[in-house]
C-alpha positions as CSV (number, residue, x, y, z in Angstrom):
1,M,89.8,119.3,98.5
2,S,91.5,115.9,98.1
3,K,92.2,114.0,101.4
4,I,94.1,110.6,102.4
5,T,92.7,107.5,100.8
6,G,94.6,104.7,102.0
7,N,96.2,104.3,98.6
8,L,99.4,104.3,99.2
9,N,100.4,106.0,95.5
10,H,97.7,108.1,95.7
11,D,98.2,109.7,98.9
12,W,102.1,110.1,98.3
13,E,101.2,112.2,95.2
14,L,98.7,114.0,97.2
15,L,101.2,115.0,100.1
16,L,103.9,115.9,97.3
17,S,101.3,118.0,95.7
18,K,101.2,120.1,98.8
19,I,104.9,121.0,99.2
20,N,105.5,124.6,98.0
21,N,109.3,124.0,97.9
22,I,109.9,123.0,94.4
23,A,113.5,121.4,95.2
24,V,112.3,119.5,98.0
25,K,109.3,118.1,96.1
26,M,111.6,117.1,93.1
27,I,114.1,115.3,95.4
28,L,110.9,113.4,97.2
29,K,109.8,112.5,93.9
30,S,112.9,111.1,92.4
31,V,114.9,109.5,95.4
32,T,112.4,108.2,97.7
33,K,109.5,105.6,98.3
34,P,106.8,105.5,100.4
35,I,106.5,102.9,102.9
36,E,103.2,104.0,105.0
37,I,101.1,106.8,105.0
38,S,98.6,107.6,107.7
39,S,97.2,110.3,110.0
40,E,99.6,108.5,112.7
41,K,102.8,107.9,110.8
42,I,104.4,108.5,107.7
43,V,107.2,106.5,106.6
44,I,109.5,107.1,103.7
45,L,112.6,105.0,102.3
46,F,115.4,106.9,100.7
47,K,117.8,105.5,98.2
48,D,120.8,107.7,99.6
49,K,122.2,108.0,103.1
50,S,123.2,111.6,102.7
51,I,119.8,112.8,101.1
52,A,117.9,110.9,103.7
53,Q,119.8,112.9,106.5
54,K,119.2,116.2,104.9
55,A,115.5,115.2,104.8
56,E,115.4,114.4,108.3
57,G,116.1,117.9,108.9
58,Y,113.5,119.2,106.4
59,V,110.6,117.2,107.9
60,N,111.3,118.9,111.3
61,T,110.6,122.3,109.8
62,P,107.6,124.3,110.1
63,A,107.1,124.2,106.6
64,F,106.8,120.5,106.1
65,K,104.6,120.1,109.4
66,D,102.3,122.8,107.9
67,T,102.0,120.8,104.5
68,I,101.3,117.5,106.0
69,K,98.7,119.0,108.9
70,D,96.7,120.4,105.8
71,V,96.6,117.2,104.2
72,F,95.8,115.0,107.5
73,D,94.3,117.6,109.8
74,T,97.0,116.7,112.4
75,I,100.8,116.1,112.3
76,P,101.7,112.6,112.2
77,Q,105.1,111.1,113.2
78,V,107.5,111.2,110.0
79,E,110.1,108.2,110.0
80,I,113.1,108.3,107.3
81,K,114.4,105.1,106.7
82,Y,117.4,104.4,104.0
């Protein structure tokens, strides 16, 4: 199983590949840019404020927390910016 490497693009693709919700995955692929990915913190920049606000709700769901725990073996803080 692949794990976080420190390469921002690779790590973002890895995280996206673990998301089971196709709609969420497509939104994250199309309107976001990863700023920071580490076992302590994930920072995601959104192009649109309203989508960013919806995403804030999603990142607090058990489904998303399980996804990032699968990748990091811990649950880093997730910060949404727009």
